[in-house]
CHARMM internal coordinates of N, CA and C (Angstrom, degrees):
IC EDIT
DIST 1 N 1 CA 1.4552
DIST 1 CA 1 C 1.5210
ANGL 1 N 1 CA 1 C 108.20
DIST 1 C 2 N 1.3103
ANGL 1 CA 1 C 2 N 115.10
DIHE 1 N 1 CA 1 C 2 N 147.35
DIST 2 N 2 CA 1.4452
ANGL 1 C 2 N 2 CA 120.81
DIHE 1 CA 1 C 2 N 2 CA 177.78
DIST 2 CA 2 C 1.5113
ANGL 2 N 2 CA 2 C 109.86
DIHE 1 C 2 N 2 CA 2 C -80.64
DIST 2 C 3 N 1.3065
ANGL 2 CA 2 C 3 N 116.14
DIHE 2 N 2 CA 2 C 3 N 150.00
DIST 3 N 3 CA 1.4596
ANGL 2 C 3 N 3 CA 121.49
DIHE 2 CA 2 C 3 N 3 CA 179.72
DIST 3 CA 3 C 1.5314
ANGL 3 N 3 CA 3 C 108.22
DIHE 2 C 3 N 3 CA 3 C -91.45
DIST 3 C 4 N 1.3166
ANGL 3 CA 3 C 4 N 117.08
DIHE 3 N 3 CA 3 C 4 N 130.69
DIST 4 N 4 CA 1.4608
ANGL 3 C 4 N 4 CA 121.96
DIHE 3 CA 3 C 4 N 4 CA 177.33
DIST 4 CA 4 C 1.5179
ANGL 4 N 4 CA 4 C 109.02
DIHE 3 C 4 N 4 CA 4 C -101.84
DIST 4 C 5 N 1.3213
ANGL 4 CA 4 C 5 N 118.65
DIHE 4 N 4 CA 4 C 5 N 109.43
DIST 5 N 5 CA 1.4815
ANGL 4 C 5 N 5 CA 120.78
DIHE 4 CA 4 C 5 N 5 CA -176.45
DIST 5 CA 5 C 1.5291
ANGL 5 N 5 CA 5 C 112.43
DIHE 4 C 5 N 5 CA 5 C -70.14
DIST 5 C 6 N 1.3324
ANGL 5 CA 5 C 6 N 118.82
DIHE 5 N 5 CA 5 C 6 N -16.99
DIST 6 N 6 CA 1.4560
ANGL 5 C 6 N 6 CA 120.77
DIHE 5 CA 5 C 6 N 6 CA -178.73
DIST 6 CA 6 C 1.5094
ANGL 6 N 6 CA 6 C 113.72
DIHE 5 C 6 N 6 CA 6 C -90.29
DIST 6 C 7 N 1.3095
ANGL 6 CA 6 C 7 N 118.34
DIHE 6 N 6 CA 6 C 7 N -12.47
DIST 7 N 7 CA 1.4567
ANGL 6 C 7 N 7 CA 122.04
DIHE 6 CA 6 C 7 N 7 CA -178.20
DIST 7 CA 7 C 1.5247
ANGL 7 N 7 CA 7 C 109.90
DIHE 6 C 7 N 7 CA 7 C -78.67
DIST 7 C 8 N 1.3318
ANGL 7 CA 7 C 8 N 118.34
DIHE 7 N 7 CA 7 C 8 N 142.29
DIST 8 N 8 CA 1.4508
ANGL 7 C 8 N 8 CA 120.23
DIHE 7 CA 7 C 8 N 8 CA 175.67
DIST 8 CA 8 C 1.5328
ANGL 8 N 8 CA 8 C 110.71
DIHE 7 C 8 N 8 CA 8 C -62.86
DIST 8 C 9 N 1.3072
ANGL 8 CA 8 C 9 N 114.90
DIHE 8 N 8 CA 8 C 9 N 139.03
DIST 9 N 9 CA 1.4589
ANGL 8 C 9 N 9 CA 119.51
DIHE 8 CA 8 C 9 N 9 CA -177.48
DIST 9 CA 9 C 1.5278
ANGL 9 N 9 CA 9 C 108.88
DIHE 8 C 9 N 9 CA 9 C -103.28
DIST 9 C 10 N 1.2742
ANGL 9 CA 9 C 10 N 116.76
DIHE 9 N 9 CA 9 C 10 N 154.70
DIST 10 N 10 CA 1.4525
ANGL 9 C 10 N 10 CA 120.33
DIHE 9 CA 9 C 10 N 10 CA 177.23
DIST 10 CA 10 C 1.5106
ANGL 10 N 10 CA 10 C 111.29
DIHE 9 C 10 N 10 CA 10 C 149.08
DIST 10 C 11 N 1.3046
ANGL 10 CA 10 C 11 N 113.76
DIHE 10 N 10 CA 10 C 11 N -170.57
DIST 11 N 11 CA 1.4391
ANGL 10 C 11 N 11 CA 120.55
DIHE 10 CA 10 C 11 N 11 CA -177.50
DIST 11 CA 11 C 1.5428
ANGL 11 N 11 CA 11 C 109.91
DIHE 10 C 11 N 11 CA 11 C -106.38
DIST 11 C 12 N 1.3012
ANGL 11 CA 11 C 12 N 115.40
DIHE 11 N 11 CA 11 C 12 N 147.02
DIST 12 N 12 CA 1.4595
ANGL 11 C 12 N 12 CA 120.53
DIHE 11 CA 11 C 12 N 12 CA 177.35
DIST 12 CA 12 C 1.5248
ANGL 12 N 12 CA 12 C 111.11
DIHE 11 C 12 N 12 CA 12 C -75.19
DIST 12 C 13 N 1.3062
ANGL 12 CA 12 C 13 N 117.77
DIHE 12 N 12 CA 12 C 13 N 176.85
DIST 13 N 13 CA 1.4613
ANGL 12 C 13 N 13 CA 120.79
DIHE 12 CA 12 C 13 N 13 CA -178.18
DIST 13 CA 13 C 1.5098
ANGL 13 N 13 CA 13 C 113.47
DIHE 12 C 13 N 13 CA 13 C -64.94
DIST 13 C 14 N 1.3210
ANGL 13 CA 13 C 14 N 118.59
DIHE 13 N 13 CA 13 C 14 N -24.59
DIST 14 N 14 CA 1.4696
ANGL 13 C 14 N 14 CA 120.51
DIHE 13 CA 13 C 14 N 14 CA 179.26
DIST 14 CA 14 C 1.5095
ANGL 14 N 14 CA 14 C 111.69
DIHE 13 C 14 N 14 CA 14 C -93.40
DIST 14 C 15 N 1.3213
ANGL 14 CA 14 C 15 N 117.19
DIHE 14 N 14 CA 14 C 15 N 6.96
DIST 15 N 15 CA 1.4638
ANGL 14 C 15 N 15 CA 120.64
DIHE 14 CA 14 C 15 N 15 CA 179.81
DIST 15 CA 15 C 1.4883
ANGL 15 N 15 CA 15 C 113.46
DIHE 14 C 15 N 15 CA 15 C 86.17
DIST 15 C 16 N 1.3274
ANGL 15 CA 15 C 16 N 119.46
DIHE 15 N 15 CA 15 C 16 N 3.94
DIST 16 N 16 CA 1.4566
ANGL 15 C 16 N 16 CA 121.18
DIHE 15 CA 15 C 16 N 16 CA 178.26
DIST 16 CA 16 C 1.5142
ANGL 16 N 16 CA 16 C 108.26
DIHE 15 C 16 N 16 CA 16 C -92.72
DIST 16 C 17 N 1.3132
ANGL 16 CA 16 C 17 N 115.13
DIHE 16 N 16 CA 16 C 17 N 146.55
DIST 17 N 17 CA 1.4462
ANGL 16 C 17 N 17 CA 120.77
DIHE 16 CA 16 C 17 N 17 CA -177.49
DIST 17 CA 17 C 1.5397
ANGL 17 N 17 CA 17 C 109.87
DIHE 16 C 17 N 17 CA 17 C -70.78
DIST 17 C 18 N 1.3182
ANGL 17 CA 17 C 18 N 117.05
DIHE 17 N 17 CA 17 C 18 N 130.06
DIST 18 N 18 CA 1.4536
ANGL 17 C 18 N 18 CA 123.71
DIHE 17 CA 17 C 18 N 18 CA 179.19
DIST 18 CA 18 C 1.5159
ANGL 18 N 18 CA 18 C 108.17
DIHE 17 C 18 N 18 CA 18 C -114.33
DIST 18 C 19 N 1.3353
ANGL 18 CA 18 C 19 N 119.85
DIHE 18 N 18 CA 18 C 19 N 94.46
DIST 19 N 19 CA 1.4509
ANGL 18 C 19 N 19 CA 120.90
DIHE 18 CA 18 C 19 N 19 CA -172.49
DIST 19 CA 19 C 1.5387
ANGL 19 N 19 CA 19 C 113.54
DIHE 18 C 19 N 19 CA 19 C -65.06
DIST 19 C 20 N 1.3113
ANGL 19 CA 19 C 20 N 118.51
DIHE 19 N 19 CA 19 C 20 N -28.06
DIST 20 N 20 CA 1.4570
ANGL 19 C 20 N 20 CA 120.22
DIHE 19 CA 19 C 20 N 20 CA -179.39
DIST 20 CA 20 C 1.5027
ANGL 20 N 20 CA 20 C 112.74
DIHE 19 C 20 N 20 CA 20 C -89.47
DIST 20 C 21 N 1.3326
ANGL 20 CA 20 C 21 N 118.13
DIHE 20 N 20 CA 20 C 21 N -14.59
DIST 21 N 21 CA 1.4511
ANGL 20 C 21 N 21 CA 121.26
DIHE 20 CA 20 C 21 N 21 CA -176.74
DIST 21 CA 21 C 1.5148
ANGL 21 N 21 CA 21 C 112.65
DIHE 20 C 21 N 21 CA 21 C 71.13
DIST 21 C 22 N 1.3416
ANGL 21 CA 21 C 22 N 117.64
DIHE 21 N 21 CA 21 C 22 N 17.78
DIST 22 N 22 CA 1.4489
ANGL 21 C 22 N 22 CA 119.78
DIHE 21 CA 21 C 22 N 22 CA -175.49
DIST 22 CA 22 C 1.5158
ANGL 22 N 22 CA 22 C 111.88
DIHE 21 C 22 N 22 CA 22 C -68.50
DIST 22 C 23 N 1.3458
ANGL 22 CA 22 C 23 N 116.85
DIHE 22 N 22 CA 22 C 23 N -32.52
DIST 23 N 23 CA 1.4699
ANGL 22 C 23 N 23 CA 118.37
DIHE 22 CA 22 C 23 N 23 CA -179.15
DIST 23 CA 23 C 1.5152
ANGL 23 N 23 CA 23 C 109.77
DIHE 22 C 23 N 23 CA 23 C -65.19
DIST 23 C 24 N 1.3421
ANGL 23 CA 23 C 24 N 118.30
DIHE 23 N 23 CA 23 C 24 N -43.71
DIST 24 N 24 CA 1.4565
ANGL 23 C 24 N 24 CA 120.50
DIHE 23 CA 23 C 24 N 24 CA 179.25
DIST 24 CA 24 C 1.5252
ANGL 24 N 24 CA 24 C 111.12
DIHE 23 C 24 N 24 CA 24 C -65.45
DIST 24 C 25 N 1.3204
ANGL 24 CA 24 C 25 N 116.04
DIHE 24 N 24 CA 24 C 25 N -39.18
DIST 25 N 25 CA 1.4629
ANGL 24 C 25 N 25 CA 118.76
DIHE 24 CA 24 C 25 N 25 CA -179.87
DIST 25 CA 25 C 1.5189
ANGL 25 N 25 CA 25 C 111.02
DIHE 24 C 25 N 25 CA 25 C -68.35
DIST 25 C 26 N 1.3488
ANGL 25 CA 25 C 26 N 116.78
DIHE 25 N 25 CA 25 C 26 N -38.15
DIST 26 N 26 CA 1.4670
ANGL 25 C 26 N 26 CA 119.41
DIHE 25 CA 25 C 26 N 26 CA 179.05
DIST 26 CA 26 C 1.5110
ANGL 26 N 26 CA 26 C 110.93
DIHE 25 C 26 N 26 CA 26 C -67.90
DIST 26 C 27 N 1.3255
ANGL 26 CA 26 C 27 N 117.91
DIHE 26 N 26 CA 26 C 27 N -42.07
DIST 27 N 27 CA 1.4573
ANGL 26 C 27 N 27 CA 120.12
DIHE 26 CA 26 C 27 N 27 CA 179.63
DIST 27 CA 27 C 1.5289
ANGL 27 N 27 CA 27 C 110.98
DIHE 26 C 27 N 27 CA 27 C -64.48
DIST 27 C 28 N 1.3391
ANGL 27 CA 27 C 28 N 116.85
DIHE 27 N 27 CA 27 C 28 N -37.77
DIST 28 N 28 CA 1.4575
ANGL 27 C 28 N 28 CA 118.99
DIHE 27 CA 27 C 28 N 28 CA 178.82
DIST 28 CA 28 C 1.5489
ANGL 28 N 28 CA 28 C 109.08
DIHE 27 C 28 N 28 CA 28 C -66.16
DIST 28 C 29 N 1.3111
ANGL 28 CA 28 C 29 N 117.11
DIHE 28 N 28 CA 28 C 29 N -39.95
DIST 29 N 29 CA 1.4715
ANGL 28 C 29 N 29 CA 120.79
DIHE 28 CA 28 C 29 N 29 CA 178.08
DIST 29 CA 29 C 1.5174
ANGL 29 N 29 CA 29 C 111.23
DIHE 28 C 29 N 29 CA 29 C -63.67
DIST 29 C 30 N 1.3283
ANGL 29 CA 29 C 30 N 117.64
DIHE 29 N 29 CA 29 C 30 N -44.99
DIST 30 N 30 CA 1.4524
ANGL 29 C 30 N 30 CA 120.11
DIHE 29 CA 29 C 30 N 30 CA -178.31
DIST 30 CA 30 C 1.5240
ANGL 30 N 30 CA 30 C 111.17
DIHE 29 C 30 N 30 CA 30 C -68.16
DIST 30 C 31 N 1.3185
ANGL 30 CA 30 C 31 N 117.41
DIHE 30 N 30 CA 30 C 31 N -41.49
DIST 31 N 31 CA 1.4653
ANGL 30 C 31 N 31 CA 120.53
DIHE 30 CA 30 C 31 N 31 CA -179.34
DIST 31 CA 31 C 1.5507
ANGL 31 N 31 CA 31 C 110.69
DIHE 30 C 31 N 31 CA 31 C -67.69
DIST 31 C 32 N 1.3336
ANGL 31 CA 31 C 32 N 115.80
DIHE 31 N 31 CA 31 C 32 N -36.05
DIST 32 N 32 CA 1.4708
ANGL 31 C 32 N 32 CA 119.75
DIHE 31 CA 31 C 32 N 32 CA -179.00
DIST 32 CA 32 C 1.5172
ANGL 32 N 32 CA 32 C 111.08
DIHE 31 C 32 N 32 CA 32 C -75.33
DIST 32 C 33 N 1.3276
ANGL 32 CA 32 C 33 N 117.76
DIHE 32 N 32 CA 32 C 33 N -30.46
DIST 33 N 33 CA 1.4588
ANGL 32 C 33 N 33 CA 121.23
DIHE 32 CA 32 C 33 N 33 CA -172.19
DIST 33 CA 33 C 1.5070
ANGL 33 N 33 CA 33 C 113.54
DIHE 32 C 33 N 33 CA 33 C -89.53
DIST 33 C 34 N 1.3354
ANGL 33 CA 33 C 34 N 120.21
DIHE 33 N 33 CA 33 C 34 N 7.48
DIST 34 N 34 CA 1.4784
ANGL 33 C 34 N 34 CA 119.18
DIHE 33 CA 33 C 34 N 34 CA 179.75
DIST 34 CA 34 C 1.5070
ANGL 34 N 34 CA 34 C 109.77
DIHE 33 C 34 N 34 CA 34 C -70.33
DIST 34 C 35 N 1.3332
ANGL 34 CA 34 C 35 N 117.83
DIHE 34 N 34 CA 34 C 35 N 125.78
DIST 35 N 35 CA 1.4640
ANGL 34 C 35 N 35 CA 121.57
DIHE 34 CA 34 C 35 N 35 CA -178.66
DIST 35 CA 35 C 1.5515
ANGL 35 N 35 CA 35 C 109.83
DIHE 34 C 35 N 35 CA 35 C -71.45
DIST 35 C 36 N 1.2696
ANGL 35 CA 35 C 36 N 114.75
DIHE 35 N 35 CA 35 C 36 N 148.57
DIST 36 N 36 CA 1.4823
ANGL 35 C 36 N 36 CA 119.88
DIHE 35 CA 35 C 36 N 36 CA 175.40
DIST 36 CA 36 C 1.5390
ANGL 36 N 36 CA 36 C 107.65
DIHE 35 C 36 N 36 CA 36 C -81.66
DIST 36 C 37 N 1.3380
ANGL 36 CA 36 C 37 N 115.96
DIHE 36 N 36 CA 36 C 37 N 144.78
DIST 37 N 37 CA 1.4419
ANGL 36 C 37 N 37 CA 118.90
DIHE 36 CA 36 C 37 N 37 CA -179.73
DIST 37 CA 37 C 1.5156
ANGL 37 N 37 CA 37 C 108.96
DIHE 36 C 37 N 37 CA 37 C -74.29
DIST 37 C 38 N 1.3105
ANGL 37 CA 37 C 38 N 114.19
DIHE 37 N 37 CA 37 C 38 N 136.20
DIST 38 N 38 CA 1.4548
ANGL 37 C 38 N 38 CA 120.65
DIHE 37 CA 37 C 38 N 38 CA 177.76
DIST 38 CA 38 C 1.5074
ANGL 38 N 38 CA 38 C 108.81
DIHE 37 C 38 N 38 CA 38 C -109.53
DIST 38 C 39 N 1.3116
ANGL 38 CA 38 C 39 N 115.86
DIHE 38 N 38 CA 38 C 39 N 154.61
DIST 39 N 39 CA 1.4509
ANGL 38 C 39 N 39 CA 117.97
DIHE 38 CA 38 C 39 N 39 CA 178.56
DIST 39 CA 39 C 1.5303
ANGL 39 N 39 CA 39 C 108.90
DIHE 38 C 39 N 39 CA 39 C -72.67
DIST 39 C 40 N 1.3209
ANGL 39 CA 39 C 40 N 114.46
DIHE 39 N 39 CA 39 C 40 N 145.92
DIST 40 N 40 CA 1.4675
ANGL 39 C 40 N 40 CA 119.28
DIHE 39 CA 39 C 40 N 40 CA -177.53
DIST 40 CA 40 C 1.5285
ANGL 40 N 40 CA 40 C 108.97
DIHE 39 C 40 N 40 CA 40 C -67.99
DIST 40 C 41 N 1.3113
ANGL 40 CA 40 C 41 N 116.14
DIHE 40 N 40 CA 40 C 41 N 138.15
DIST 41 N 41 CA 1.4666
ANGL 40 C 41 N 41 CA 120.93
DIHE 40 CA 40 C 41 N 41 CA 177.41
DIST 41 CA 41 C 1.5365
ANGL 41 N 41 CA 41 C 109.09
DIHE 40 C 41 N 41 CA 41 C -73.61
DIST 41 C 42 N 1.2930
ANGL 41 CA 41 C 42 N 117.34
DIHE 41 N 41 CA 41 C 42 N 144.51
DIST 42 N 42 CA 1.4690
ANGL 41 C 42 N 42 CA 118.40
DIHE 41 CA 41 C 42 N 42 CA 177.74
DIST 42 CA 42 C 1.5283
ANGL 42 N 42 CA 42 C 111.11
DIHE 41 C 42 N 42 CA 42 C -65.41
DIST 42 C 43 N 1.3102
ANGL 42 CA 42 C 43 N 115.36
DIHE 42 N 42 CA 42 C 43 N 148.43
DIST 43 N 43 CA 1.4633
ANGL 42 C 43 N 43 CA 120.15
DIHE 42 CA 42 C 43 N 43 CA -177.67
DIST 43 CA 43 C 1.5241
ANGL 43 N 43 CA 43 C 109.96
DIHE 42 C 43 N 43 CA 43 C -67.19
DIST 43 C 44 N 1.3145
ANGL 43 CA 43 C 44 N 117.19
DIHE 43 N 43 CA 43 C 44 N 139.56
DIST 44 N 44 CA 1.4934
ANGL 43 C 44 N 44 CA 118.92
DIHE 43 CA 43 C 44 N 44 CA 178.41
DIST 44 CA 44 C 1.4938
ANGL 44 N 44 CA 44 C 111.46
DIHE 43 C 44 N 44 CA 44 C -65.01
DIST 44 C 45 N 1.3282
ANGL 44 CA 44 C 45 N 116.47
DIHE 44 N 44 CA 44 C 45 N 146.96
DIST 45 N 45 CA 1.4641
ANGL 44 C 45 N 45 CA 120.46
DIHE 44 CA 44 C 45 N 45 CA -176.20
DIST 45 CA 45 C 1.5248
ANGL 45 N 45 CA 45 C 112.47
DIHE 44 C 45 N 45 CA 45 C -83.94
DIST 45 C 46 N 1.3363
ANGL 45 CA 45 C 46 N 118.80
DIHE 45 N 45 CA 45 C 46 N -6.50
DIST 46 N 46 CA 1.4691
ANGL 45 C 46 N 46 CA 121.65
DIHE 45 CA 45 C 46 N 46 CA -176.75
DIST 46 CA 46 C 1.5082
ANGL 46 N 46 CA 46 C 115.43
DIHE 45 C 46 N 46 CA 46 C -55.61
DIST 46 C 47 N 1.3299
ANGL 46 CA 46 C 47 N 120.36
DIHE 46 N 46 CA 46 C 47 N -55.63
DIST 47 N 47 CA 1.4646
ANGL 46 C 47 N 47 CA 120.05
DIHE 46 CA 46 C 47 N 47 CA -178.73
DIST 47 CA 47 C 1.5235
ANGL 47 N 47 CA 47 C 112.08
DIHE 46 C 47 N 47 CA 47 C -64.13
DIST 47 C 48 N 1.2939
ANGL 47 CA 47 C 48 N 118.38
DIHE 47 N 47 CA 47 C 48 N -34.18
DIST 48 N 48 CA 1.4707
ANGL 47 C 48 N 48 CA 120.74
DIHE 47 CA 47 C 48 N 48 CA -178.60
DIST 48 CA 48 C 1.5302
ANGL 48 N 48 CA 48 C 109.37
DIHE 47 C 48 N 48 CA 48 C -67.62
DIST 48 C 49 N 1.3254
ANGL 48 CA 48 C 49 N 118.16
DIHE 48 N 48 CA 48 C 49 N -39.72
DIST 49 N 49 CA 1.4619
ANGL 48 C 49 N 49 CA 119.82
DIHE 48 CA 48 C 49 N 49 CA 179.67
DIST 49 CA 49 C 1.5185
ANGL 49 N 49 CA 49 C 109.89
DIHE 48 C 49 N 49 CA 49 C -67.09
DIST 49 C 50 N 1.3235
ANGL 49 CA 49 C 50 N 117.29
DIHE 49 N 49 CA 49 C 50 N -40.30
DIST 50 N 50 CA 1.4545
ANGL 49 C 50 N 50 CA 120.87
DIHE 49 CA 49 C 50 N 50 CA 178.39
DIST 50 CA 50 C 1.5267
ANGL 50 N 50 CA 50 C 112.10
DIHE 49 C 50 N 50 CA 50 C -62.62
DIST 50 C 51 N 1.3005
ANGL 50 CA 50 C 51 N 116.48
DIHE 50 N 50 CA 50 C 51 N -38.41
DIST 51 N 51 CA 1.4525
ANGL 50 C 51 N 51 CA 121.26
DIHE 50 CA 50 C 51 N 51 CA 177.48
DIST 51 CA 51 C 1.5074
ANGL 51 N 51 CA 51 C 111.92
DIHE 50 C 51 N 51 CA 51 C -63.27
DIST 51 C 52 N 1.3121
ANGL 51 CA 51 C 52 N 116.04
DIHE 51 N 51 CA 51 C 52 N -43.66
DIST 52 N 52 CA 1.4926
ANGL 51 C 52 N 52 CA 120.74
DIHE 51 CA 51 C 52 N 52 CA 179.55
DIST 52 CA 52 C 1.5226
ANGL 52 N 52 CA 52 C 110.18
DIHE 51 C 52 N 52 CA 52 C -64.71
DIST 52 C 53 N 1.3372
ANGL 52 CA 52 C 53 N 116.46
DIHE 52 N 52 CA 52 C 53 N -44.06
DIST 53 N 53 CA 1.4724
ANGL 52 C 53 N 53 CA 119.84
DIHE 52 CA 52 C 53 N 53 CA 179.32
DIST 53 CA 53 C 1.5239
ANGL 53 N 53 CA 53 C 110.21
DIHE 52 C 53 N 53 CA 53 C -62.57
DIST 53 C 54 N 1.3502
ANGL 53 CA 53 C 54 N 117.50
DIHE 53 N 53 CA 53 C 54 N -40.05
DIST 54 N 54 CA 1.4592
ANGL 53 C 54 N 54 CA 121.05
DIHE 53 CA 53 C 54 N 54 CA 178.75
DIST 54 CA 54 C 1.5017
ANGL 54 N 54 CA 54 C 112.13
DIHE 53 C 54 N 54 CA 54 C -63.30
DIST 54 C 55 N 1.3147
ANGL 54 CA 54 C 55 N 117.86
DIHE 54 N 54 CA 54 C 55 N -41.50
DIST 55 N 55 CA 1.4593
ANGL 54 C 55 N 55 CA 121.79
DIHE 54 CA 54 C 55 N 55 CA 178.23
DIST 55 CA 55 C 1.5288
ANGL 55 N 55 CA 55 C 110.99
DIHE 54 C 55 N 55 CA 55 C -64.40
DIST 55 C 56 N 1.3422
ANGL 55 CA 55 C 56 N 118.03
DIHE 55 N 55 CA 55 C 56 N -41.26
DIST 56 N 56 CA 1.4567
ANGL 55 C 56 N 56 CA 121.63
DIHE 55 CA 55 C 56 N 56 CA 178.29
DIST 56 CA 56 C 1.5363
ANGL 56 N 56 CA 56 C 109.89
DIHE 55 C 56 N 56 CA 56 C -62.44
DIST 56 C 57 N 1.3318
ANGL 56 CA 56 C 57 N 117.26
DIHE 56 N 56 CA 56 C 57 N -43.12
DIST 57 N 57 CA 1.4695
ANGL 56 C 57 N 57 CA 121.18
DIHE 56 CA 56 C 57 N 57 CA -179.05
DIST 57 CA 57 C 1.5525
ANGL 57 N 57 CA 57 C 109.65
DIHE 56 C 57 N 57 CA 57 C -63.90
DIST 57 C 58 N 1.3307
ANGL 57 CA 57 C 58 N 117.30
DIHE 57 N 57 CA 57 C 58 N -43.83
DIST 58 N 58 CA 1.4437
ANGL 57 C 58 N 58 CA 121.15
DIHE 57 CA 57 C 58 N 58 CA 179.63
DIST 58 CA 58 C 1.5341
ANGL 58 N 58 CA 58 C 109.40
DIHE 57 C 58 N 58 CA 58 C -61.79
DIST 58 C 59 N 1.3122
ANGL 58 CA 58 C 59 N 118.30
DIHE 58 N 58 CA 58 C 59 N -45.20
DIST 59 N 59 CA 1.4636
ANGL 58 C 59 N 59 CA 120.36
DIHE 58 CA 58 C 59 N 59 CA 179.18
DIST 59 CA 59 C 1.5102
ANGL 59 N 59 CA 59 C 111.34
DIHE 58 C 59 N 59 CA 59 C -62.92
DIST 59 C 60 N 1.3379
ANGL 59 CA 59 C 60 N 117.94
DIHE 59 N 59 CA 59 C 60 N -37.91
DIST 60 N 60 CA 1.4587
ANGL 59 C 60 N 60 CA 120.27
DIHE 59 CA 59 C 60 N 60 CA 179.36
DIST 60 CA 60 C 1.5212
ANGL 60 N 60 CA 60 C 110.25
DIHE 59 C 60 N 60 CA 60 C -66.27
DIST 60 C 61 N 1.3086
ANGL 60 CA 60 C 61 N 117.55
DIHE 60 N 60 CA 60 C 61 N -41.87
DIST 61 N 61 CA 1.4587
ANGL 60 C 61 N 61 CA 120.85
DIHE 60 CA 60 C 61 N 61 CA 178.96
DIST 61 CA 61 C 1.5217
ANGL 61 N 61 CA 61 C 110.13
DIHE 60 C 61 N 61 CA 61 C -63.66
DIST 61 C 62 N 1.3399
ANGL 61 CA 61 C 62 N 117.44
DIHE 61 N 61 CA 61 C 62 N -45.83
DIST 62 N 62 CA 1.4452
ANGL 61 C 62 N 62 CA 120.59
DIHE 61 CA 61 C 62 N 62 CA 179.49
DIST 62 CA 62 C 1.5513
ANGL 62 N 62 CA 62 C 111.83
DIHE 61 C 62 N 62 CA 62 C -62.66
DIST 62 C 63 N 1.3123
ANGL 62 CA 62 C 63 N 116.23
DIHE 62 N 62 CA 62 C 63 N -37.56
DIST 63 N 63 CA 1.4761
ANGL 62 C 63 N 63 CA 120.69
DIHE 62 CA 62 C 63 N 63 CA 176.86
DIST 63 CA 63 C 1.5143
ANGL 63 N 63 CA 63 C 109.50
DIHE 62 C 63 N 63 CA 63 C -64.98
DIST 63 C 64 N 1.3341
ANGL 63 CA 63 C 64 N 116.66
DIHE 63 N 63 CA 63 C 64 N -42.28
DIST 64 N 64 CA 1.4669
ANGL 63 C 64 N 64 CA 119.58
DIHE 63 CA 63 C 64 N 64 CA 178.25
DIST 64 CA 64 C 1.4931
ANGL 64 N 64 CA 64 C 113.73
DIHE 63 C 64 N 64 CA 64 C -63.30
DIST 64 C 65 N 1.3538
ANGL 64 CA 64 C 65 N 117.34
DIHE 64 N 64 CA 64 C 65 N -41.70
DIST 65 N 65 CA 1.4646
ANGL 64 C 65 N 65 CA 122.50
DIHE 64 CA 64 C 65 N 65 CA 178.89
DIST 65 CA 65 C 1.5313
ANGL 65 N 65 CA 65 C 108.66
DIHE 64 C 65 N 65 CA 65 C -65.46
DIST 65 C 66 N 1.3103
ANGL 65 CA 65 C 66 N 117.58
DIHE 65 N 65 CA 65 C 66 N -43.89
DIST 66 N 66 CA 1.4828
ANGL 65 C 66 N 66 CA 121.01
DIHE 65 CA 65 C 66 N 66 CA -179.33
DIST 66 CA 66 C 1.5342
ANGL 66 N 66 CA 66 C 109.11
DIHE 65 C 66 N 66 CA 66 C -63.96
DIST 66 C 67 N 1.3187
ANGL 66 CA 66 C 67 N 118.04
DIHE 66 N 66 CA 66 C 67 N -39.69
DIST 67 N 67 CA 1.4718
ANGL 66 C 67 N 67 CA 121.19
DIHE 66 CA 66 C 67 N 67 CA -179.09
DIST 67 CA 67 C 1.5295
ANGL 67 N 67 CA 67 C 110.62
DIHE 66 C 67 N 67 CA 67 C -65.00
DIST 67 C 68 N 1.3675
ANGL 67 CA 67 C 68 N 114.97
DIHE 67 N 67 CA 67 C 68 N -41.53
DIST 68 N 68 CA 1.4480
ANGL 67 C 68 N 68 CA 118.01
DIHE 67 CA 67 C 68 N 68 CA 179.56
DIST 68 CA 68 C 1.5296
ANGL 68 N 68 CA 68 C 110.66
DIHE 67 C 68 N 68 CA 68 C -70.68
DIST 68 C 69 N 1.3091
ANGL 68 CA 68 C 69 N 118.24
DIHE 68 N 68 CA 68 C 69 N -35.62
DIST 69 N 69 CA 1.4544
ANGL 68 C 69 N 69 CA 121.34
DIHE 68 CA 68 C 69 N 69 CA -177.02
DIST 69 CA 69 C 1.5268
ANGL 69 N 69 CA 69 C 111.14
DIHE 68 C 69 N 69 CA 69 C -72.10
DIST 69 C 70 N 1.3221
ANGL 69 CA 69 C 70 N 117.12
DIHE 69 N 69 CA 69 C 70 N -37.92
DIST 70 N 70 CA 1.4605
ANGL 69 C 70 N 70 CA 121.72
DIHE 69 CA 69 C 70 N 70 CA -177.08
DIST 70 CA 70 C 1.5168
ANGL 70 N 70 CA 70 C 112.69
DIHE 69 C 70 N 70 CA 70 C -90.15
DIST 70 C 71 N 1.3162
ANGL 70 CA 70 C 71 N 118.03
DIHE 70 N 70 CA 70 C 71 N -14.86
DIST 71 N 71 CA 1.4766
ANGL 70 C 71 N 71 CA 120.62
DIHE 70 CA 70 C 71 N 71 CA -173.22
DIST 71 CA 71 C 1.4605
ANGL 71 N 71 CA 71 C 116.05
DIHE 70 C 71 N 71 CA 71 C -85.78
END
COOR INIT
IC SEED 1 N 1 CA 1 C
IC BUILD
């Protein structure tokens, strides 16, 4: 293999010689690229409001059917 004078020299994390320095460069990239944890956004109120409206409509229909059946 040809020697690359511009590549970082040294040993890899397992103690094996890494002539291209790719292991060190990859580890630096992975360690640097870890995203910071963000707080979870609150759930939107849209589906919850729709569910409540749906339940109210169903109760109104059932009340109307019961009123007509018993009246």
